[in-house]
C-alpha positions as CSV (number, residue, x, y, z in Angstrom):
1,M,0.0,0.0,0.0
2,E,1.5,3.3,-1.0
3,R,0.7,6.9,-0.2
4,S,1.8,9.5,-2.6
5,K,-0.2,12.8,-2.6
6,P,0.9,16.5,-2.7
7,V,-0.6,17.1,0.7
8,G,2.1,19.1,2.6
9,I,1.9,22.9,2.9
10,C,5.2,24.8,3.4
11,I,5.2,28.3,4.6
12,D,8.5,29.9,3.6
13,D,9.0,33.6,3.9
14,G,5.2,34.1,4.2
15,K,4.4,32.3,1.0
16,R,2.3,29.2,1.0
17,Q,3.2,26.5,-1.3
18,V,2.2,22.9,-1.7
19,V,5.0,20.3,-1.5
20,N,5.1,16.7,-2.3
21,V,5.2,14.3,0.6
22,V,7.7,11.5,0.1
23,T,6.1,8.2,-0.7
24,W,5.5,6.0,2.2
25,E,4.8,2.4,2.0
26,Q,3.2,-0.4,4.0
27,R,5.5,-3.4,4.5
28,K,5.7,-6.6,6.6
29,L,8.1,-6.4,9.5
30,G,9.8,-9.6,8.2
31,D,10.5,-7.9,5.0
32,V,12.2,-4.9,6.7
33,F,14.2,-6.4,9.6
34,D,16.3,-9.5,10.2
35,G,15.5,-11.3,13.5
36,L,17.7,-12.9,15.9
37,Q,17.6,-16.6,16.0
38,N,17.0,-17.0,19.7
39,N,15.8,-13.5,20.7
40,T,19.0,-12.7,22.5
41,F,22.6,-11.6,21.8
42,S,25.6,-13.8,22.4
43,R,27.9,-12.7,25.2
44,A,30.5,-12.0,22.6
45,D,28.3,-9.2,21.2
46,L,28.0,-7.5,24.6
47,N,30.3,-5.3,26.6
48,Y,30.0,-3.4,29.9
49,E,32.0,-0.1,28.9
50,S,30.1,1.5,26.1
51,G,27.7,1.1,23.4
52,A,24.4,2.5,22.0
53,V,21.9,0.3,23.9
54,K,21.9,-1.6,27.0
55,N,20.8,-5.2,26.8
56,V,19.7,-7.7,29.4
57,H,21.0,-11.1,28.6
58,Y,18.5,-13.8,28.9
59,G,18.9,-15.7,32.1
60,D,21.1,-13.0,33.8
61,V,18.2,-11.4,35.5
62,L,15.3,-13.0,37.5
63,I,12.9,-10.6,39.3
64,K,9.7,-10.8,41.0
65,F,6.6,-9.3,39.6
66,G,6.4,-5.6,40.7
67,D,10.2,-5.4,40.9
68,F,12.1,-3.4,38.4
69,I,15.7,-2.9,37.3
70,D,17.1,0.7,37.4
71,V,19.1,0.6,34.1
72,S,20.7,3.9,35.0
73,K,22.3,2.4,38.1
74,D,22.5,-1.4,37.6
75,E,25.4,-2.8,35.5
76,L,24.0,-4.0,32.2
77,P,26.0,-4.8,29.2
78,F,25.8,-2.8,26.0
79,I,25.2,-4.0,22.5
80,T,28.5,-3.6,20.7
81,D,27.4,-4.3,17.2
82,E,26.1,-0.8,15.9
83,S,24.3,-2.5,13.0
84,Q,21.7,-3.7,15.5
85,T,20.8,-0.3,16.6
86,T,20.5,1.3,13.2
87,K,17.6,-1.1,12.5
88,Y,15.3,0.7,15.1
89,N,12.3,2.3,13.5
90,S,9.9,4.7,15.0
91,S,7.1,2.6,13.5
92,F,7.3,0.5,16.7
93,L,5.9,3.5,18.7
94,Q,2.8,3.9,16.5
95,D,-0.4,3.0,18.2
96,A,-1.7,1.3,15.1
97,Y,1.3,-1.0,15.2
98,H,0.6,-2.0,18.7
99,K,-3.0,-2.6,18.3
100,Q,-2.4,-5.2,15.5
101,L,0.1,-7.0,17.8
102,I,-2.5,-7.4,20.8
103,P,-4.6,-10.2,19.1
104,L,-1.5,-12.1,18.2
105,M,-0.2,-12.4,21.8
106,Q,-0.5,-15.7,23.7
107,G,-0.3,-16.7,27.3
108,I,-1.9,-15.9,30.6
109,K,0.8,-15.0,33.2
110,V,3.5,-14.2,30.5
111,T,2.3,-13.0,27.2
112,S,4.4,-13.6,24.1
113,I,4.2,-13.4,20.4
114,S,5.6,-15.9,17.9
115,K,8.4,-14.8,15.5
116,S,6.2,-15.7,12.5
117,A,3.3,-13.7,13.7
118,L,5.6,-10.7,14.4
119,Q,7.1,-11.0,10.9
120,E,3.6,-10.6,9.5
121,A,3.0,-7.3,11.4
122,D,2.4,-4.4,9.0
123,M,4.5,-1.2,9.3
124,I,4.1,2.1,7.5
125,L,7.5,3.8,6.8
126,P,9.1,6.1,4.5
127,K,10.7,4.5,1.5
128,S,14.0,6.3,1.9
129,F,16.3,5.6,4.9
130,E,17.4,9.3,4.8
131,E,13.9,10.4,5.6
132,Q,13.5,7.9,8.4
133,A,16.8,9.3,9.8
134,Q,15.5,12.8,9.5
135,I,12.3,11.9,11.2
136,G,14.1,10.2,14.1
137,E,16.4,13.1,14.5
138,Y,13.5,15.5,14.6
139,F,11.8,13.6,17.4
140,S,15.0,13.1,19.3
141,N,15.5,17.0,19.2
142,I,12.0,17.4,20.5
143,D,12.7,14.9,23.3
144,H,15.9,16.8,24.1
145,L,14.0,20.1,24.3
146,I,11.3,18.5,26.6
147,N,14.0,17.2,28.9
148,L,15.8,20.7,29.0
149,H,12.5,22.3,29.8
150,Q,11.5,19.7,32.4
151,R,14.9,20.3,34.2
152,K,14.3,24.0,34.1
153,C,10.8,23.6,35.5
154,N,12.1,21.3,38.3
155,W,14.9,23.8,39.1
156,L,12.3,26.7,39.2
157,K,10.1,24.7,41.6
158,N,13.0,24.0,43.9
159,L,13.8,27.8,43.8
160,K,10.3,28.5,44.6
161,E,10.3,26.1,47.5
162,Y,13.6,27.6,48.8
163,M,12.4,31.1,48.5
164,L,9.1,30.4,50.2
165,K,10.9,28.8,53.2
166,N,13.4,31.6,53.5
167,I,10.8,34.5,53.1
168,F,8.1,32.8,55.2
169,P,9.9,30.7,57.8
170,R,6.6,29.1,58.9
171,Y,6.0,27.7,55.4
172,K,6.6,24.0,55.3
């Protein structure tokens, strides 16, 4: 399924003009990504010093329901192979993508989805990798701005609290 319509409106220097939106396509996940054979990386592909993504190796961690792992504090290995991280696509964050997976899930206590069912999931993505990278960078920049503003907001809240305590000593 392809989408190709001149729908975008670009406003440049006060002028409105219609621009062509790059063609997007609907493809099966199995056609876009290569899967891991056993859903885990070998220990040779992991390191504890640096990398793009942290990875919990199957069997290393056993936690109770309700417990959590703080990946910012706990020692977790990184994925060394950069080719694995370049395969990430923002399509996995789409609500439509999640909704099509829910009926495919199996299990009562622990839900799972088969590799073959996952490979048949549809994704809508730009044809060009360059556009995918630009979209990813755009949202990454927005995330960065949100984090900066959140830090500033937290700092201002702390400043307000400090000022109230010092100006009005009875303030708790």
